[in-house]
C-alpha positions in Angstrom: 0.0 0.0 0.0 1.2 3.5 -0.9 2.1 5.7 2.1 -0.5 8.2 3.0 0.6 11.8 2.1 0.5 14.4 4.9 -1.6 17.4 4.3 -1.2 20.5 6.5 -4.4 22.4 7.2 -3.9 26.0 8.4 -5.9 26.7 11.6 -8.0 29.7 12.2 -7.2 31.9 15.1 -10.5 32.9 16.9 -12.0 33.7 20.3 -13.8 30.6 21.6 -15.2 29.2 24.8 -15.7 25.7 26.3 -15.7 24.1 29.8 -13.9 26.5 32.1 -12.5 28.6 29.3 -15.2 31.1 28.8 -13.3 33.2 26.2 -9.9 32.5 25.0 -7.9 32.7 21.8 -8.0 29.3 20.1 -6.6 27.5 17.1 -9.7 26.3 15.3 -10.2 24.0 12.3 -13.6 22.8 11.3 -13.9 19.0 11.5 -15.0 18.9 7.9 -11.4 19.7 6.7 -9.7 16.8 8.4 -12.6 14.4 7.5 -12.3 15.2 3.9 -8.5 14.9 4.0 -8.9 11.5 5.6 -11.5 10.5 3.1 -9.0 11.3 0.4 -6.5 8.8 1.9 -4.2 11.4 3.4 -3.1 12.3 7.0 -4.5 15.6 8.2 -2.2 17.8 10.4 -3.5 21.0 11.8 -1.1 24.0 11.6 -1.5 26.8 14.2 0.1 30.2 13.5 3.8 30.0 14.6 6.0 33.1 14.6 9.2 31.2 14.3 8.0 29.6 11.0 7.5 33.0 9.4 11.2 33.2 8.8 11.8 29.4 8.5 8.7 27.9 6.7 10.7 24.9 5.5 10.7 23.6 9.0 7.0 23.1 8.7 6.9 22.2 5.0 9.5 19.5 5.4 7.0 17.4 7.3 4.2 17.9 4.7 3.4 16.7 1.2 0.6 19.3 0.5 -0.9 22.4 2.0 -4.5 23.5 2.6 -5.0 27.2 3.1 -8.3 27.2 4.9 -11.1 29.6 5.2 -11.7 32.1 8.0 -11.5 35.8 8.9 -10.5 38.6 6.6 -6.8 39.2 5.8 -5.1 42.3 7.3 -5.3 44.8 4.4 -1.8 46.0 5.3 -0.6 42.7 3.8 -1.5 44.0 0.4 -0.8 47.7 1.0 -4.4 48.9 1.7 -6.3 50.6 4.5 -9.2 48.6 6.1 -12.7 49.0 4.7 -15.3 49.5 7.4 -16.5 45.9 6.7 -13.0 44.3 7.0 -12.9 43.0 10.5 -11.4 40.4 12.9 -8.1 40.0 11.0 -5.2 38.4 12.8 -1.9 39.6 11.4 0.1 36.7 13.0 -2.0 34.2 11.1 -1.6 36.1 7.9 2.2 36.3 8.2 2.5 32.6 9.0 0.3 31.5 6.1 1.8 33.9 3.6 5.3 32.5 4.4 4.1 28.9 4.1 2.3 29.7 0.8 5.1 31.5 -0.9 7.7 28.8 0.1 5.4 26.0 -0.9 4.9 27.5 -4.3 8.7 27.8 -4.7 9.1 24.2 -3.8 6.3 23.2 -6.2 4.4 21.6 -3.3 0.7 21.0 -4.0 -1.4 23.9 -2.6 -5.2 24.3 -2.3 -6.6 27.7 -1.1 -10.2 27.7 0.1 -12.2 30.9 0.4 -9.9 33.1 2.5 -7.2 30.7 1.4 -7.8 31.6 -2.3 -7.6 35.3 -1.3 -4.4 34.7 0.6 -2.9 32.8 -2.4 -3.6 35.9 -4.5 -2.0 38.2 -1.9 1.0 35.9 -1.6 1.6 36.3 -5.3 1.5 40.1 -5.1 -2.2 40.6 -5.8 -4.8 42.6 -3.9 -8.3 42.1 -2.7 -11.7 43.8 -3.3 -12.6 44.4 0.4 -16.4 44.6 -0.1 -18.1 43.1 -3.0 -21.4 44.8 -2.1 -19.7 48.2 -2.5 -18.5 47.0 -5.9 -22.1 46.1 -6.8 -21.3 42.5 -7.7 -22.0 40.5 -4.6 -24.2 37.4 -5.2 -24.7 36.2 -1.6 -26.8 37.0 1.5 -24.5 38.5 4.1 -23.8 36.1 7.0 -25.2 33.1 5.3 -23.9 30.3 3.1 -25.4 30.3 -0.4 -25.4 28.0 -3.4 -24.9 29.3 -6.9 -23.5 28.1 -10.3 -19.9 28.6 -11.3 -18.5 28.3 -14.8 -14.9 26.9 -15.2 -12.4 27.5 -18.0 -12.4 24.4 -20.2 -9.2 22.4 -19.7 -8.2 24.2 -16.6 -7.0 22.5 -13.4 -10.2 23.7 -11.7 -12.3 22.0 -14.4 -10.3 18.8 -14.3 -10.5 18.7 -10.5 -14.3 19.1 -10.5 -14.8 16.9 -13.6 -17.0 19.4 -15.3 -17.1 23.0 -16.6 -20.1 24.2 -14.7 -20.7 23.4 -11.0 -23.0 24.4 -8.2 -21.0 25.6 -5.2 -21.5 26.3 -1.5 -19.9 29.6 -0.5 -19.8 32.5 2.0 -17.6 35.5 1.4 -17.9 39.3 1.2 -14.4 39.9 -0.4 -12.9 39.0 -3.7 -10.0 39.2 -6.0 -8.8 42.7 -6.9 -5.5 42.9 -8.9 -4.5 39.3 -9.8 -1.2 38.0 -8.4 1.8 37.3 -10.5 1.7 34.0 -12.5 -1.9 33.3 -11.5 -4.8 32.9 -14.0 -8.5 33.2 -13.4 -10.3 30.0 -14.3 -13.6 30.2 -12.6 -16.4 32.8 -12.5 -19.8 33.2 -10.8 -22.6 32.5 -13.3 -24.3 34.9 -13.9 -21.7 37.6 -13.3 -18.0 37.8 -13.3 -17.0 37.4 -9.6 -13.8 35.4 -9.6 -14.4 32.0 -8.1 -11.2 30.0 -9.1 -7.6 30.9 -9.7 -4.6 28.7 -10.4 -0.9 28.8 -11.4 -0.3 26.8 -14.6 3.4 26.9 -14.2 3.2 24.7 -11.1 2.0 21.1 -10.7 -0.9 21.9 -8.4 -1.7 25.4 -7.1 -5.4 26.1 -7.0 -7.6 28.6 -5.2 -11.4 28.2 -4.9 -13.6 30.8 -3.3 -16.2 28.2 -2.4 -16.0 25.6 0.4 -15.3 22.1 -1.0 -14.6 20.8 2.5 -18.4 21.0 3.2 -18.9 17.9 1.0 -17.6 14.5 2.0 -15.4 12.8 -0.6 -14.6 16.3 -1.9 -13.1 16.2 -5.4 -10.9 19.2 -4.6 -9.3 17.7 -1.5 -9.1 14.3 -3.2 -7.2 15.9 -6.1 -4.8 17.7 -3.7 -4.2 14.4 -1.9 -3.5 12.7 -5.3 -1.0 15.4 -6.3 0.7 15.1 -2.9 0.8 11.3 -3.2 2.7 11.6 -6.5 5.3 13.6 -4.7 5.6 11.0 -2.0 6.0 8.3 -4.7 8.7 10.3 -6.5 
């Protein structure tokens, strides 16, 4: 049997309460992420923000075969040279710095990377892009604030996104109020909301597997996106 690849899942950093801890800063990862990684035949490892790894990301990446940039709160606009919009809230600069360092180095190493929702936005920022901080202000938002919604997405024929999903039009489950502004270097847009042109998928054709999806594929068991990431990571293990 082939060894199971190890996929790192970046943890959110949020205030939480349980038992005697009424309100504390916690590393959080929705159970759906690790379940989907396990379904895909990989080993899930949760990655909390770690200051030391900001300058030495290889220490983390050396134990991984693939990286999941998970969803969560807004990015600090300072990370892409902007001032916060009034709706940009709850950002944690320490999480941003850690994940940006991991993402940039993983791309340099050609390690498989999947960015989900915030993770897609972080992928764009890691490559020098910017974010549209409020899609409602831009007049293009397609969702109900504070709620998940389902809507169609059209994917570029022949793209990594279309190959991963197995079709060129998919119904997705998403929740976001920000989107892609200026596209990052070496990235291509390969998915759009339909109707409309909100960017829903980005990828880096020059690398073996670098994909960002604004929707939440981890909300579905046996997720094609996480299975594809595990398969790409498995190829690296076999090599």
